[in-house]
All heavy atoms as TSV, in Angstrom:
chain	resi	resn	atom	element	x	y	z
A	1	MET	N	N	92.393	35.732	55.475
A	1	MET	CA	C	92.855	34.891	56.546
A	1	MET	C	C	91.663	34.521	57.436
A	1	MET	O	O	90.921	35.372	57.884
A	1	MET	CB	C	93.903	35.644	57.364
A	1	MET	CG	C	94.364	34.898	58.594
A	1	MET	SD	S	95.586	35.790	59.555
A	1	MET	CE	C	97.010	35.507	58.545
A	2	SER	N	N	91.499	33.253	57.679
A	2	SER	CA	C	90.390	32.755	58.479
A	2	SER	C	C	90.794	32.654	59.928
A	2	SER	O	O	91.933	32.343	60.250
A	2	SER	CB	C	89.978	31.381	57.925
A	2	SER	OG	O	88.878	30.915	58.656
A	3	LEU	N	N	89.846	32.926	60.807
A	3	LEU	CA	C	90.105	32.791	62.235
A	3	LEU	C	C	89.908	31.341	62.689
A	3	LEU	O	O	89.070	30.631	62.148
A	3	LEU	CB	C	89.176	33.674	63.057
A	3	LEU	CG	C	89.464	35.171	63.036
A	3	LEU	CD1	C	88.457	35.915	63.900
A	3	LEU	CD2	C	90.872	35.485	63.510
A	4	ASP	N	N	90.651	30.958	63.689
A	4	ASP	CA	C	90.562	29.619	64.274
A	4	ASP	C	C	89.159	29.404	64.837
A	4	ASP	O	O	88.687	30.215	65.650
A	4	ASP	CB	C	91.605	29.485	65.377
A	4	ASP	CG	C	91.675	28.104	65.986
A	4	ASP	OD1	O	90.608	27.422	66.071
A	4	ASP	OD2	O	92.775	27.719	66.393
A	5	PRO	N	N	88.460	28.342	64.460
A	5	PRO	CA	C	87.115	28.088	64.970
A	5	PRO	C	C	87.065	27.987	66.499
A	5	PRO	O	O	86.078	28.417	67.109
A	5	PRO	CB	C	86.731	26.746	64.326
A	5	PRO	CG	C	87.580	26.657	63.112
A	5	PRO	CD	C	88.863	27.380	63.442
A	6	GLN	N	N	88.116	27.479	67.142
A	6	GLN	CA	C	88.135	27.392	68.599
A	6	GLN	C	C	88.202	28.802	69.213
A	6	GLN	O	O	87.583	29.058	70.253
A	6	GLN	CB	C	89.328	26.565	69.071
A	6	GLN	CG	C	89.139	25.095	68.808
A	6	GLN	CD	C	90.293	24.272	69.323
A	6	GLN	OE1	O	91.460	24.688	69.279
A	6	GLN	NE2	N	89.990	23.093	69.855
A	7	LEU	N	N	88.921	29.715	68.553
A	7	LEU	CA	C	88.972	31.090	69.041
A	7	LEU	C	C	87.593	31.739	68.913
A	7	LEU	O	O	87.134	32.413	69.825
A	7	LEU	CB	C	90.008	31.895	68.240
A	7	LEU	CG	C	90.126	33.377	68.581
A	7	LEU	CD1	C	90.547	33.578	70.007
A	7	LEU	CD2	C	91.085	34.058	67.624
A	8	LEU	N	N	86.917	31.506	67.811
A	8	LEU	CA	C	85.590	32.073	67.603
A	8	LEU	C	C	84.594	31.614	68.665
A	8	LEU	O	O	83.703	32.365	69.032
A	8	LEU	CB	C	85.068	31.721	66.191
A	8	LEU	CG	C	85.800	32.394	65.047
A	8	LEU	CD1	C	85.312	31.829	63.720
A	8	LEU	CD2	C	85.608	33.887	65.084
A	9	GLU	N	N	84.757	30.393	69.148
A	9	GLU	CA	C	83.851	29.862	70.151
A	9	GLU	C	C	83.953	30.598	71.486
A	9	GLU	O	O	82.992	30.676	72.223
A	9	GLU	CB	C	84.121	28.363	70.380
A	9	GLU	CG	C	83.637	27.481	69.275
A	9	GLU	CD	C	83.903	26.012	69.561
A	9	GLU	OE1	O	83.986	25.630	70.759
A	9	GLU	OE2	O	84.017	25.246	68.583
A	10	VAL	N	N	85.129	31.115	71.813
A	10	VAL	CA	C	85.341	31.740	73.113
A	10	VAL	C	C	85.280	33.275	73.079
A	10	VAL	O	O	85.175	33.895	74.134
A	10	VAL	CB	C	86.671	31.293	73.773
A	10	VAL	CG1	C	86.630	29.799	74.029
A	10	VAL	CG2	C	87.848	31.677	72.936
A	11	LEU	N	N	85.356	33.841	71.883
A	11	LEU	CA	C	85.317	35.313	71.825
A	11	LEU	C	C	83.903	35.823	72.135
A	11	LEU	O	O	82.903	35.241	71.710
A	11	LEU	CB	C	85.712	35.796	70.405
A	11	LEU	CG	C	87.185	35.770	70.085
A	11	LEU	CD1	C	87.414	36.196	68.643
A	11	LEU	CD2	C	87.967	36.666	71.024
A	12	ALA	N	N	83.860	36.950	72.859
A	12	ALA	CA	C	82.594	37.581	73.193
A	12	ALA	C	C	82.781	39.087	73.096
A	12	ALA	O	O	83.880	39.610	73.223
A	12	ALA	CB	C	82.149	37.208	74.602
A	13	CYS	N	N	81.699	39.784	72.858
A	13	CYS	CA	C	81.747	41.229	72.797
A	13	CYS	C	C	82.178	41.783	74.145
A	13	CYS	O	O	81.595	41.433	75.169
A	13	CYS	CB	C	80.374	41.786	72.401
A	13	CYS	SG	S	80.321	43.592	72.375
A	14	PRO	N	N	83.174	42.669	74.175
A	14	PRO	CA	C	83.595	43.224	75.455
A	14	PRO	C	C	82.565	44.176	76.076
A	14	PRO	O	O	82.601	44.425	77.272
A	14	PRO	CB	C	84.887	43.981	75.114
A	14	PRO	CG	C	84.809	44.248	73.652
A	14	PRO	CD	C	83.991	43.136	73.060
A	15	LYS	N	N	81.623	44.634	75.274
A	15	LYS	CA	C	80.624	45.580	75.801
A	15	LYS	C	C	79.445	44.873	76.475
A	15	LYS	O	O	79.088	45.200	77.595
A	15	LYS	CB	C	80.130	46.503	74.689
A	15	LYS	CG	C	79.328	47.663	75.181
A	15	LYS	CD	C	79.225	48.759	74.138
A	15	LYS	CE	C	78.540	49.965	74.757
A	15	LYS	NZ	N	78.603	51.103	73.848
A	16	ASP	N	N	78.847	43.889	75.771
A	16	ASP	CA	C	77.695	43.201	76.382
A	16	ASP	C	C	77.939	41.741	76.686
A	16	ASP	O	O	77.046	41.036	77.114
A	16	ASP	CB	C	76.433	43.385	75.494
A	16	ASP	CG	C	76.440	42.556	74.225
A	16	ASP	OD1	O	77.436	41.850	73.936
A	16	ASP	OD2	O	75.444	42.596	73.493
A	17	LYS	N	N	79.142	41.272	76.442
A	17	LYS	CA	C	79.585	39.873	76.746
A	17	LYS	C	C	78.833	38.839	75.941
A	17	LYS	O	O	78.864	37.647	76.238
A	17	LYS	CB	C	79.432	39.556	78.240
A	17	LYS	CG	C	80.018	40.575	79.174
A	17	LYS	CD	C	81.493	40.774	78.962
A	17	LYS	CE	C	82.067	41.675	80.042
A	17	LYS	NZ	N	82.658	42.896	79.551
A	18	GLY	N	N	78.135	39.240	74.877
A	18	GLY	CA	C	77.374	38.328	74.040
A	18	GLY	C	C	78.199	37.789	72.881
A	18	GLY	O	O	79.344	38.224	72.649
A	19	PRO	N	N	77.617	36.849	72.139
A	19	PRO	CA	C	78.335	36.241	71.013
A	19	PRO	C	C	78.531	37.212	69.861
A	19	PRO	O	O	77.803	38.201	69.711
A	19	PRO	CB	C	77.414	35.087	70.607
A	19	PRO	CG	C	76.079	35.463	71.104
A	19	PRO	CD	C	76.287	36.308	72.313
A	20	LEU	N	N	79.519	36.903	69.051
A	20	LEU	CA	C	79.846	37.703	67.859
A	20	LEU	C	C	79.707	36.864	66.622
A	20	LEU	O	O	79.891	35.642	66.671
A	20	LEU	CB	C	81.279	38.249	67.973
A	20	LEU	CG	C	81.533	39.206	69.133
A	20	LEU	CD1	C	83.023	39.366	69.354
A	20	LEU	CD2	C	80.875	40.543	68.862
A	21	THR	N	N	79.423	37.510	65.512
A	21	THR	CA	C	79.343	36.850	64.213
A	21	THR	C	C	80.587	37.202	63.407
A	21	THR	O	O	80.901	38.375	63.242
A	21	THR	CB	C	78.094	37.297	63.435
A	21	THR	OG1	O	76.928	37.019	64.235
A	21	THR	CG2	C	77.975	36.570	62.103
A	22	TYR	N	N	81.272	36.180	62.906
A	22	TYR	CA	C	82.483	36.405	62.110
A	22	TYR	C	C	82.093	36.562	60.649
A	22	TYR	O	O	81.482	35.657	60.072
A	22	TYR	CB	C	83.450	35.225	62.291
A	22	TYR	CG	C	84.692	35.289	61.449
A	22	TYR	CD1	C	85.406	36.464	61.282
A	22	TYR	CD2	C	85.156	34.142	60.829
A	22	TYR	CE1	C	86.561	36.495	60.519
A	22	TYR	CE2	C	86.310	34.144	60.054
A	22	TYR	CZ	C	87.010	35.336	59.905
A	22	TYR	OH	O	88.148	35.379	59.148
A	23	LEU	N	N	82.406	37.703	60.066
A	23	LEU	CA	C	82.187	37.952	58.642
A	23	LEU	C	C	83.546	37.973	57.955
A	23	LEU	O	O	84.231	39.003	57.898
A	23	LEU	CB	C	81.455	39.284	58.438
A	23	LEU	CG	C	80.103	39.393	59.121
A	23	LEU	CD1	C	79.490	40.780	58.844
A	23	LEU	CD2	C	79.167	38.295	58.671
A	24	GLU	N	N	83.930	36.801	57.446
A	24	GLU	CA	C	85.273	36.637	56.867
A	24	GLU	C	C	85.494	37.581	55.706
A	24	GLU	O	O	86.575	38.164	55.563
A	24	GLU	CB	C	85.460	35.196	56.444
A	24	GLU	CG	C	86.875	34.897	55.963
A	24	GLU	CD	C	87.128	33.419	55.724
A	24	GLU	OE1	O	86.202	32.599	55.878
A	24	GLU	OE2	O	88.251	33.100	55.354
A	25	GLU	N	N	84.449	37.782	54.841
A	25	GLU	CA	C	84.646	38.627	53.676
A	25	GLU	C	C	84.878	40.100	54.042
A	25	GLU	O	O	85.525	40.844	53.289
A	25	GLU	CB	C	83.447	38.515	52.720
A	25	GLU	CG	C	82.131	38.982	53.303
A	25	GLU	CD	C	81.402	37.968	54.182
A	25	GLU	OE1	O	81.890	36.848	54.376
A	25	GLU	OE2	O	80.317	38.293	54.685
A	26	ASP	N	N	84.386	40.526	55.212
A	26	ASP	CA	C	84.593	41.902	55.677
A	26	ASP	C	C	85.741	41.999	56.708
A	26	ASP	O	O	86.069	43.109	57.119
A	26	ASP	CB	C	83.302	42.464	56.290
A	26	ASP	CG	C	82.207	42.604	55.261
A	26	ASP	OD1	O	82.459	43.192	54.198
A	26	ASP	OD2	O	81.083	42.106	55.507
A	27	ASN	N	N	86.241	40.873	57.128
A	27	ASN	CA	C	87.332	40.784	58.108
A	27	ASN	C	C	86.962	41.495	59.411
A	27	ASN	O	O	87.734	42.295	59.951
A	27	ASN	CB	C	88.622	41.357	57.509
A	27	ASN	CG	C	89.856	40.784	58.162
A	27	ASN	OD1	O	89.888	39.626	58.522
A	27	ASN	ND2	N	90.866	41.601	58.354
A	28	VAL	N	N	85.741	41.196	59.898
A	28	VAL	CA	C	85.269	41.801	61.153
A	28	VAL	C	C	84.513	40.761	61.974
A	28	VAL	O	O	84.028	39.769	61.454
A	28	VAL	CB	C	84.346	43.021	60.907
A	28	VAL	CG1	C	85.102	44.165	60.275
A	28	VAL	CG2	C	83.133	42.645	60.095
A	29	LEU	N	N	84.397	41.059	63.266
A	29	LEU	CA	C	83.510	40.344	64.176
A	29	LEU	C	C	82.387	41.331	64.506
A	29	LEU	O	O	82.654	42.476	64.911
A	29	LEU	CB	C	84.250	39.935	65.445
A	29	LEU	CG	C	85.306	38.857	65.241
A	29	LEU	CD1	C	86.264	38.801	66.406
A	29	LEU	CD2	C	84.639	37.499	65.036
A	30	VAL	N	N	81.134	40.908	64.331
A	30	VAL	CA	C	80.002	41.801	64.456
A	30	VAL	C	C	79.121	41.425	65.640
A	30	VAL	O	O	78.797	40.252	65.853
A	30	VAL	CB	C	79.173	41.796	63.148
A	30	VAL	CG1	C	77.910	42.613	63.290
A	30	VAL	CG2	C	79.996	42.289	61.987
A	31	ASN	N	N	78.711	42.461	66.392
A	31	ASN	CA	C	77.706	42.321	67.413
A	31	ASN	C	C	76.462	43.015	66.830
A	31	ASN	O	O	76.358	44.236	66.844
A	31	ASN	CB	C	78.122	42.997	68.714
A	31	ASN	CG	C	77.069	42.918	69.784
A	31	ASN	OD1	O	75.882	42.853	69.486
A	31	ASN	ND2	N	77.492	42.944	71.027
A	32	GLU	N	N	75.536	42.212	66.306
A	32	GLU	CA	C	74.352	42.763	65.647
A	32	GLU	C	C	73.379	43.381	66.662
A	32	GLU	O	O	72.600	44.266	66.327
A	32	GLU	CB	C	73.678	41.694	64.808
A	32	GLU	CG	C	74.549	41.267	63.656
A	32	GLU	CD	C	73.954	40.120	62.818
A	32	GLU	OE1	O	72.800	39.752	63.083
A	32	GLU	OE2	O	74.661	39.648	61.925
A	33	ARG	N	N	73.435	42.934	67.928
A	33	ARG	CA	C	72.547	43.489	68.955
A	33	ARG	C	C	72.847	44.950	69.214
A	33	ARG	O	O	71.939	45.765	69.419
A	33	ARG	CB	C	72.703	42.689	70.275
A	33	ARG	CG	C	72.313	41.217	70.135
A	33	ARG	CD	C	72.703	40.414	71.397
A	33	ARG	NE	N	74.104	40.549	71.748
A	33	ARG	CZ	C	75.133	39.959	71.130
A	33	ARG	NH1	N	74.897	39.196	70.080
A	33	ARG	NH2	N	76.361	40.130	71.514
A	34	LEU	N	N	74.131	45.298	69.238
A	34	LEU	CA	C	74.534	46.670	69.521
A	34	LEU	C	C	74.922	47.447	68.258
A	34	LEU	O	O	75.185	48.642	68.331
A	34	LEU	CB	C	75.742	46.677	70.492
A	34	LEU	CG	C	75.501	46.046	71.858
A	34	LEU	CD1	C	76.776	46.099	72.683
A	34	LEU	CD2	C	74.370	46.767	72.575
A	35	GLY	N	N	74.988	46.764	67.103
A	35	GLY	CA	C	75.377	47.425	65.864
A	35	GLY	C	C	76.816	47.849	65.855
A	35	GLY	O	O	77.168	48.938	65.431
A	36	LEU	N	N	77.703	46.942	66.346
A	36	LEU	CA	C	79.136	47.225	66.428
A	36	LEU	C	C	79.934	46.166	65.666
A	36	LEU	O	O	79.537	45.011	65.621
A	36	LEU	CB	C	79.610	47.233	67.867
A	36	LEU	CG	C	79.053	48.302	68.780
A	36	LEU	CD1	C	79.523	48.077	70.215
A	36	LEU	CD2	C	79.462	49.676	68.303
A	37	ALA	N	N	81.060	46.595	65.112
A	37	ALA	CA	C	81.967	45.680	64.433
A	37	ALA	C	C	83.369	45.890	65.011
A	37	ALA	O	O	83.803	47.007	65.259
A	37	ALA	CB	C	81.985	45.923	62.940
A	38	TYR	N	N	84.073	44.776	65.200
A	38	TYR	CA	C	85.451	44.789	65.682
A	38	TYR	C	C	86.332	44.277	64.549
A	38	TYR	O	O	86.124	43.188	64.042
A	38	TYR	CB	C	85.614	43.896	66.930
A	38	TYR	CG	C	84.758	44.375	68.084
A	38	TYR	CD1	C	83.484	43.865	68.267
A	38	TYR	CD2	C	85.233	45.336	68.948
A	38	TYR	CE1	C	82.688	44.308	69.327
A	38	TYR	CE2	C	84.452	45.776	70.016
A	38	TYR	CZ	C	83.166	45.272	70.182
A	38	TYR	OH	O	82.401	45.710	71.219
A	39	ARG	N	N	87.305	45.090	64.160
A	39	ARG	CA	C	88.160	44.700	63.033
A	39	ARG	C	C	89.135	43.601	63.442
A	39	ARG	O	O	89.373	43.350	64.618
A	39	ARG	CB	C	88.917	45.907	62.489
A	39	ARG	CG	C	90.047	46.395	63.338
A	39	ARG	CD	C	90.734	47.619	62.734
A	39	ARG	NE	N	91.929	47.962	63.468
A	39	ARG	CZ	C	91.955	48.678	64.579
A	39	ARG	NH1	N	90.825	49.138	65.080
A	39	ARG	NH2	N	93.086	48.941	65.199
A	40	ILE	N	N	89.698	42.965	62.433
A	40	ILE	CA	C	90.697	41.924	62.619
A	40	ILE	C	C	91.946	42.371	61.905
A	40	ILE	O	O	91.930	42.551	60.667
A	40	ILE	CB	C	90.193	40.568	62.104
A	40	ILE	CG1	C	88.897	40.179	62.843
A	40	ILE	CG2	C	91.261	39.497	62.248
A	40	ILE	CD1	C	88.165	39.019	62.243
A	41	ASP	N	N	93.044	42.582	62.616
A	41	ASP	CA	C	94.328	43.014	62.055
A	41	ASP	C	C	95.267	41.832	62.006
A	41	ASP	O	O	95.646	41.310	63.067
A	41	ASP	CB	C	94.940	44.144	62.885
A	41	ASP	CG	C	94.188	45.450	62.776
A	41	ASP	OD1	O	93.370	45.605	61.845
A	41	ASP	OD2	O	94.424	46.334	63.620
A	42	ASP	N	N	95.686	41.446	60.826
A	42	ASP	CA	C	96.660	40.342	60.668
A	42	ASP	C	C	96.254	39.098	61.445
A	42	ASP	O	O	97.066	38.466	62.105
A	42	ASP	CB	C	98.066	40.788	61.079
A	42	ASP	CG	C	98.595	41.919	60.192
A	42	ASP	OD1	O	98.332	41.877	58.979
A	42	ASP	OD2	O	99.250	42.820	60.736
A	43	GLY	N	N	94.960	38.777	61.420
A	43	GLY	CA	C	94.454	37.589	62.067
A	43	GLY	C	C	94.219	37.751	63.555
A	43	GLY	O	O	93.853	36.785	64.240
A	44	ILE	N	N	94.371	38.961	64.091
A	44	ILE	CA	C	94.190	39.206	65.505
A	44	ILE	C	C	92.985	40.138	65.716
A	44	ILE	O	O	92.993	41.280	65.252
A	44	ILE	CB	C	95.442	39.858	66.129
A	44	ILE	CG1	C	96.644	38.947	65.936
A	44	ILE	CG2	C	95.228	40.157	67.613
A	44	ILE	CD1	C	97.962	39.580	66.255
A	45	PRO	N	N	91.939	39.639	66.382
A	45	PRO	CA	C	90.770	40.497	66.632
A	45	PRO	C	C	91.130	41.643	67.565
A	45	PRO	O	O	91.791	41.439	68.569
A	45	PRO	CB	C	89.761	39.545	67.311
A	45	PRO	CG	C	90.246	38.157	66.984
A	45	PRO	CD	C	91.741	38.264	66.845
A	46	VAL	N	N	90.701	42.841	67.197
A	46	VAL	CA	C	90.922	44.018	68.027
A	46	VAL	C	C	89.651	44.219	68.858
A	46	VAL	O	O	88.683	44.798	68.412
A	46	VAL	CB	C	91.225	45.274	67.174
A	46	VAL	CG1	C	91.422	46.493	68.044
A	46	VAL	CG2	C	92.448	45.024	66.289
A	47	MET	N	N	89.677	43.691	70.077
A	47	MET	CA	C	88.487	43.617	70.921
A	47	MET	C	C	88.451	44.781	71.934
A	47	MET	O	O	88.266	44.590	73.132
A	47	MET	CB	C	88.435	42.281	71.652
A	47	MET	CG	C	88.479	41.061	70.749
A	47	MET	SD	S	87.149	41.043	69.529
A	47	MET	CE	C	85.763	40.837	70.613
A	48	LEU	N	N	88.607	45.980	71.439
A	48	LEU	CA	C	88.556	47.190	72.271
A	48	LEU	C	C	87.290	47.955	71.951
A	48	LEU	O	O	87.035	48.280	70.794
A	48	LEU	CB	C	89.773	48.055	72.009
A	48	LEU	CG	C	91.141	47.415	72.265
A	48	LEU	CD1	C	92.275	48.298	71.753
A	48	LEU	CD2	C	91.306	47.129	73.752
A	49	ILE	N	N	86.507	48.278	72.972
A	49	ILE	CA	C	85.248	48.985	72.739
A	49	ILE	C	C	85.494	50.309	72.015
A	49	ILE	O	O	84.744	50.672	71.113
A	49	ILE	CB	C	84.513	49.222	74.090
A	49	ILE	CG1	C	84.109	47.862	74.698
A	49	ILE	CG2	C	83.291	50.102	73.889
A	49	ILE	CD1	C	83.579	47.967	76.110
A	50	ASP	N	N	86.551	51.018	72.383
A	50	ASP	CA	C	86.859	52.306	71.759
A	50	ASP	C	C	87.229	52.169	70.287
A	50	ASP	O	O	87.191	53.159	69.545
A	50	ASP	CB	C	87.979	53.015	72.507
A	50	ASP	CG	C	87.553	53.448	73.896
A	50	ASP	OD1	O	86.343	53.519	74.178
A	50	ASP	OD2	O	88.453	53.741	74.720
A	51	GLU	N	N	87.625	50.982	69.846
A	51	GLU	CA	C	88.018	50.752	68.444
A	51	GLU	C	C	86.888	50.185	67.606
A	51	GLU	O	O	87.039	50.026	66.400
A	51	GLU	CB	C	89.218	49.788	68.417
A	51	GLU	CG	C	90.479	50.320	69.049
A	51	GLU	CD	C	91.148	51.392	68.239
A	51	GLU	OE1	O	91.134	51.310	66.989
A	51	GLU	OE2	O	91.707	52.331	68.844
A	52	ALA	N	N	85.757	49.862	68.238
A	52	ALA	CA	C	84.612	49.313	67.492
A	52	ALA	C	C	84.055	50.370	66.548
A	52	ALA	O	O	84.120	51.572	66.819
A	52	ALA	CB	C	83.552	48.832	68.463
A	53	THR	N	N	83.487	49.897	65.438
A	53	THR	CA	C	82.882	50.794	64.458
A	53	THR	C	C	81.410	50.430	64.295
A	53	THR	O	O	81.014	49.295	64.560
A	53	THR	CB	C	83.600	50.708	63.104
A	53	THR	OG1	O	83.572	49.346	62.659
A	53	THR	CG2	C	85.038	51.199	63.202
A	54	PRO	N	N	80.588	51.386	63.859
A	54	PRO	CA	C	79.158	51.090	63.660
A	54	PRO	C	C	78.978	50.007	62.589
A	54	PRO	O	O	79.731	49.939	61.613
A	54	PRO	CB	C	78.579	52.418	63.166
A	54	PRO	CG	C	79.593	53.468	63.555
A	54	PRO	CD	C	80.912	52.791	63.581
A	55	TRP	N	N	77.948	49.164	62.799
A	55	TRP	CA	C	77.617	48.094	61.841
A	55	TRP	C	C	76.111	48.077	61.642
A	55	TRP	O	O	75.379	48.136	62.604
A	55	TRP	CB	C	78.097	46.767	62.337
A	55	TRP	CG	C	78.007	45.724	61.252
A	55	TRP	CD1	C	76.994	44.845	61.012
A	55	TRP	CD2	C	78.942	45.538	60.201
A	55	TRP	NE1	N	77.251	44.118	59.904
A	55	TRP	CE2	C	78.440	44.519	59.382
A	55	TRP	CE3	C	80.172	46.119	59.867
A	55	TRP	CZ2	C	79.101	44.054	58.248
A	55	TRP	CZ3	C	80.818	45.659	58.755
A	55	TRP	CH2	C	80.302	44.651	57.953
A	56	PRO	N	N	75.614	47.997	60.435
A	56	PRO	CA	C	76.400	48.008	59.203
A	56	PRO	C	C	76.993	49.381	58.930
A	56	PRO	O	O	76.485	50.395	59.426
A	56	PRO	CB	C	75.361	47.626	58.126
A	56	PRO	CG	C	74.036	48.002	58.715
A	56	PRO	CD	C	74.191	47.887	60.190
A	57	PRO	N	N	78.076	49.407	58.149
A	57	PRO	CA	C	78.738	50.686	57.866
A	57	PRO	C	C	77.763	51.597	57.100
A	57	PRO	O	O	76.932	51.127	56.353
A	57	PRO	CB	C	79.940	50.316	56.992
A	57	PRO	CG	C	79.914	48.842	56.828
A	57	PRO	CD	C	78.726	48.274	57.508
A	58	ALA	N	N	77.936	52.886	57.306
A	58	ALA	CA	C	77.098	53.874	56.603
A	58	ALA	C	C	77.368	53.787	55.114
A	58	ALA	O	O	78.514	53.645	54.673
A	58	ALA	CB	C	77.405	55.271	57.135
A	59	SER	N	N	76.335	53.870	54.343
A	59	SER	CA	C	76.483	53.836	52.883
A	59	SER	C	C	77.046	55.149	52.396
A	59	SER	O	O	76.619	56.226	52.836
A	59	SER	CB	C	75.118	53.565	52.235
A	59	SER	OG	O	75.228	53.671	50.836
A	60	THR	N	N	78.004	55.071	51.480
A	60	THR	CA	C	78.599	56.281	50.924
A	60	THR	C	C	77.915	56.690	49.621
A	60	THR	O	O	78.196	57.719	49.057
A	60	THR	CB	C	80.109	56.069	50.636
A	60	THR	OG1	O	80.268	54.956	49.785
A	60	THR	CG2	C	80.866	55.875	51.940
A	61	ASN	N	N	76.969	55.850	49.150
A	61	ASN	CA	C	76.268	56.100	47.891
A	61	ASN	C	C	74.806	56.491	48.134
A	61	ASN	O	O	73.904	55.823	47.657
A	61	ASN	CB	C	76.344	54.893	46.971
A	61	ASN	CG	C	77.752	54.595	46.511
A	61	ASN	OD1	O	78.587	55.491	46.462
A	61	ASN	ND2	N	78.019	53.349	46.202
A	62	GLU	N	N	74.585	57.540	48.885
A	62	GLU	CA	C	73.196	57.958	49.146
A	62	GLU	C	C	72.677	58.733	47.958
A	62	GLU	O	O	73.338	59.548	47.371
A	62	GLU	CB	C	73.149	58.815	50.395
A	62	GLU	CG	C	73.476	58.026	51.657
A	62	GLU	CD	C	73.322	58.872	52.905
A	62	GLU	OE1	O	72.533	59.823	52.884
A	62	GLU	OE2	O	73.993	58.541	53.891
A	63	HIS	N	N	71.394	58.461	47.602
A	63	HIS	CA	C	70.779	59.121	46.451
A	63	HIS	C	C	69.726	60.084	46.931
A	63	HIS	O	O	68.919	59.869	47.713
A	63	HIS	CB	C	70.161	58.122	45.496
A	63	HIS	CG	C	71.201	57.221	44.858
A	63	HIS	ND1	N	72.005	57.656	43.854
A	63	HIS	CD2	C	71.599	55.969	45.159
A	63	HIS	CE1	C	72.835	56.681	43.511
A	63	HIS	NE2	N	72.589	55.637	44.305
C-alpha cells in the first residue's frame, strides 16, 4: 500500500522535526539522521518516538 504523496510532504520526524524518507518496500518512514524507522500499519504511519526502531535493522546473518 502506497502512502499519499501529499501526506508524505507534511510528515516530519517527531523527534527532530526533520524530513523522512518513505521506503515503500520496507513499509517504513526513515529518519537517516537519527537512524530511526517508523512503521506503517494498514496505511497509517505510527509516528510515536517510543515505537521507532533502529535503522538500518540489525543483520541477523552475522558471520
